[in-house]
N, C-alpha and C positions, 0 to 999 in steps of 0.2 A: 714509577712510584706507586706503591699499593696504597689505596685510600679506602676509608670507611666513613660513611655518613651516619653519625649516631642518631640523628632524628629519624631517618628512614628505618634504621635497625630497631629503634625503640617501637615504632609502629608495627614492624614485623613481629617483634616479641609479644606485644599486646595481642595481636591477632592469633598468634600461636596459642597463647594461654586461653583464649576464648573460643578456640575451634570446637572443642567438645566432640570431636569426630571419633567414629569407630572404624574398625578395619573394613567393614562393608561400605563405608562412605568415602574411602580414598582409593586411588589407583596406585599400584606399585609396579615400578619398572626395575628389572634386574639387568645389570650391566656386567658382561663377562669379557674382559680383554683376552685375546688369544694369540698364540704364535705356535703353529704346528702342534695343536692339541687334539687332533682327530681321535686319538686313542682314549682320551680322557673325557671327552664330551658326553658319551653315553651315560657315564656315572653322574657327571655334574648336572646335566639337563634333567635326568630322571629324579634328582633329589629336590628340584625346584617345586614348591607347592602349586597345586592346581589353581589356587585362587589368585596367583600372580597375574597381572594384566598384560605385561609386556616383557619379553626377553630380548635383549640386544646383545649380539655377539659382535665384538669389534675385531676386525681382521683386515687383511690387505697385504700382508707380507708372508703368509704361511705358504710353505712349499708342499704341504700334504693336502688331505681332503677335508680340512677343518670346516670350510664353508658348506660343502656338500653334506657332510655328516650332520651338521647342525640342522640343515633343512630337512633331511630325512627324519631325524628324531623329532623335530618340532617344526612342522610346516609353517607355523605362525611366527617363527623367530624372525627378527629384523637383523639383517647383516649391515653393519656400518664399516665401510672401508677407510682405513687410516694408513696411508703409505708411509707416513713418518715413523721412524723407529722409536722404540721405547715404551715401557708400560704406562708412563705418565701421559704420553701423547694419546695412546689408545683409550685410557681411562677418561681423559678429558673429552675426547670425541664422543664416547658413548654416553657420558653424563649429559652433555649438551644436546645430544640427539634424542634423549628419552622424553617421553610425553607424560609420565606419571607424576603424581603428587609427591610420592616418596621414591627415592632413588637408592638402590642398594647394589653395591659392587662386590663381586667375589672372584677369586682366581679360577682358572680353567684347568688346573692340574689335578683336580680330585682331592686336594688336601682340605677343602672347605665343604661343609655339609649344608646343602640348600635347606634342610629342615630347620636350620637356625634362623632363616629369614624371618620367621614369625616373631622371634625375640627382638630382632632389630625393629621391625614394624611396631611392635607393642611399645618399645622404648621411645620411639619417636611420637607415637600417639599419646604417650604419658607426659609429654612436655619437653623432650629433648629436641634440639635443633640438629645435632650431629651425634651419631652413635659410632663408637669404635668397637670392633671385636678385639678381645684380649685373650691371649693364651696363658696368661700368668695371674689373672685375678682369681679369687675364690670360685671354685666350681669349674675352672678351665683346665686345659692341658694340651700337651703336644707329644706326638711320637716321632716328630721330625726334627725338632730343634737340637742343635749341637751345643756343647758347653761354650764354644767360642762365640757363636751367634747369640746365645742367651746372655753372655757377659756383655756383648756389644749392645744388645737391646737395652739392658739395664743401665748401661752407661749413657745411652741416648736419653732414656727417661730421666736420668739424673740431670743432664744438661738442660732438658726442656723445663724441668722444675726450677732450676737455678736461674736460667735466662728469661723464661717466659711465665713462670708460675703455673705451669701445666702439671696436673697430678695424674699422669697416665701410668698404667702398669705395663703397657705394651705400646711401643712407638712405631713398629715396623710391620705390623700385620695388615694385610690388604683387604680385610672384610670390613666394609664401612657402610653406613647408611646416613642419608641426609634428606631433609625436605628440599624439594626442587626450588622453592623460593628463597632458599638460603645459599644456593650454589654459587652465586656471584660473590658472596662474602668470603669464599675460600680462595678466590683469585688464583686458580690453578694455572701455573705457567712453568711447570717443570716436566721433563719428558721421561725421566728414568725411574728406577726403583725407589728413589728418594721421595717419590710423590706422597707416600703415606705419612712420612714425617712432616713434610711441608704442609699438608692439609691439616694435620694436628696442630701445628704452630699457628696457622692462619685462623683456624676455628677459635683457638684460645685468644688470639689478639683481637679478633672481631667481637669477642664477648658472647659467642654462641653457647647455649646451654649444651654441655657435652656429657654423655654417659658412656659406660663401657658394658658390653655384653660378653659373658663368659663363652668362649668357643673352644672346640677341640680341633687341633690341627693334626690331620692324618698325614701319612707319607704320600708323596706324589705317586700316582698309579703307574703311568707310563712316561717314558722320555726322561730327559735331563733338564734340570732347572737352568734358566738363563741368569739366575742370581749368582753374583760373585761377592762373597761376604766382605773380602778386603777392599775390592774396588768400589763396591756400592757403599761400604761403610765410609770411605773417604768422601764420596759424593754427598752422603747424608751429613757428615761433619761440615762440609762446605756450605750446605744449605743452612745449617744451624747458625754458622758464623755470619753468613750474608744476611739472614733474617734478623739476627741480633743487631747488625749494623745498619740495616735498612731504615731509611727515614719513614716514619709512620705518621702520615699526614691525615688529620681528621678534618673532614669538610665541614664548613659552617652550615648550620641549619638553614 
């Protein structure tokens, strides 16, 4: 059963509003889940800003040179091994291994631009607890989205609004940022590609202040995506239904 302590959350919210921190006063960790992405890592890692304090590559099941290439490109990179399959499992492992004040996750396929990390950091420093990248809000775009996937994402956004009151323009994009001390409120317990939708739901139900950052999604550079729109769409639908039916117990102060 997923639980939220409103008293503790209230204290965290007050602390966030009173932080008054700048980019120079916080540490930023970047989490990159990987599976056979050796060909894409040169682009991905080279777009990460130099002021980022920590880069974590989560691997464990790659059959190529993902880990070696990461180390060659960035000797300071931390490799986290997660033998369990699924993007959600890798993302959770990386987020909880990170040491930064701010945690930002992006994909390893070259479709996400590390230069946008600054916008996520600024949104969190401006008062957000959780920041979602969006391909569909004003100023955003995608060269990779298909009509079928765009329809599916719009339908998911509609369901999240109806069932949870979440006003998202993009429910399935994996570029996200969160304060490390908010991580437990997301209760990440899903292993697959449905993880982005689950996190969005949990952030809404926990009352986290959420904002969206416009992003541009490029085409994957090398390899073939592990995403299956139909299969993973059903997994997302199952998550939405189970979260809607889940008992939401609020702990007494």
